[in-house]
N, C-alpha and C positions, 0 to 999 in steps of 0.2 A: 805430676801431670806429664803425660807423654806428648812430646812435640815431634813433628816430622817436617822435613824439608818440602816446601811447596813443589808440586809436580811429581812427587814420589807417591807410591801407593799408600793408602790409608792403613796405618798399623793397628788401629783400634779393632774392636770386635762388636758387631751388631748382632746380638742374640735375640731370642724371642722375648726375653724379659730383661729388665734393667740389671738384675743380678747376674745374668749371663753375658752382659755387655761391658765394654770398657771404652772410655773416650780417648780421643787424641785430637790435638789442635795443630794447625799449621804453624811452624816456627816463625815468629815475627822478625822483621829486620831490626836489629839492635845497633845503636850508635856505637862507634868505636871510641877509643881513648882520645880526649881532646876535641870531641865534637862540639859545635857551637850550641849555645842556649837559644831556644826558640820558643816563643809564646804564640800559640795558634788559637784564635778565637773562632768558635763555631756558634752562630746564632740562628736558631730556627725562626722561620717566618719573618725575617728582617731583611729588607733590601738596602741598597746603597742610599736610598732616599730617606732613611730613618735616622741614623746616628750622625752627629755633627762631625765626627772624624772624617767621614766621606762626603760631607756637604749636606747632610740631612738636617732636619729641624729639631730633633731631640738632642738637648744639651748633654754631652758626655765628656766633661772636662778631664776626668782621670784618664779616659782612653785617649783623649787628644794629647795630653802630656806624654803618655807612653808612645803614641804613634809619631809624635814630632821628634823623637829620639831614635827612630828605627826605620827600617825599610817597610814599605807597604806594597803588598802584592794584591792586585785587585782583579786579575783575570780569573774569575771563578766559573767553573762549570757545575751544573747541578743535574741530578737525576730526577728531581721533582718529588722525591720522597726522602724523609730524614735518615732512615737507617742505611739505605744504599749510598747516599751522599757522604755520610760520616765514614762508612767503610772505605770509600774511594779516597777521601781526604787523609785518613789515617794510614792507609797502606800504599797509596799511589797506584792502585790497580783498578781495572774496570770492575764495576759492580757485579757483572755477570760471572766473571772469573772468581769472584769472592763468594758466589752463591747467594748474593743479596739482590735479587730482582724484585723484592717486595719488602715491606716493613717487617722487621724481626721483633717479635715480642719475647722470644726465649731461645737462646742458643744452647744447644745440647752437647756439642762436641762430636757429633756423629756425621758421617758423610754418606749420602746416597751412593750406592755402587752403580746404579744405572744412569747416573748423570753424565752428560756429554761434556767434554773439555774443550 
């Protein structure tokens, strides 16, 4: 797999056919040696009023036990669509800079050359 540094030119090739093309992916941020362990839950279509960890009515005793031994971050922003929100949460970047302004059903590893940055 070819990776490239975000902000650098796309090193892949977009040909007329798949055989004439080659994919490339932005290099993800990787944790360094000794980075802390983090568990990050992403729940679709569930608000703070749902699970008991955050005061909701649905009993979630295992999540409660885990949450009671950890930090809780509850200042969440959403893009109102699952794919862009997940992209933001996983990268820490704005969904438009990720090319995720809509739901993605299939990622191909190609980048449009006419897209504005």
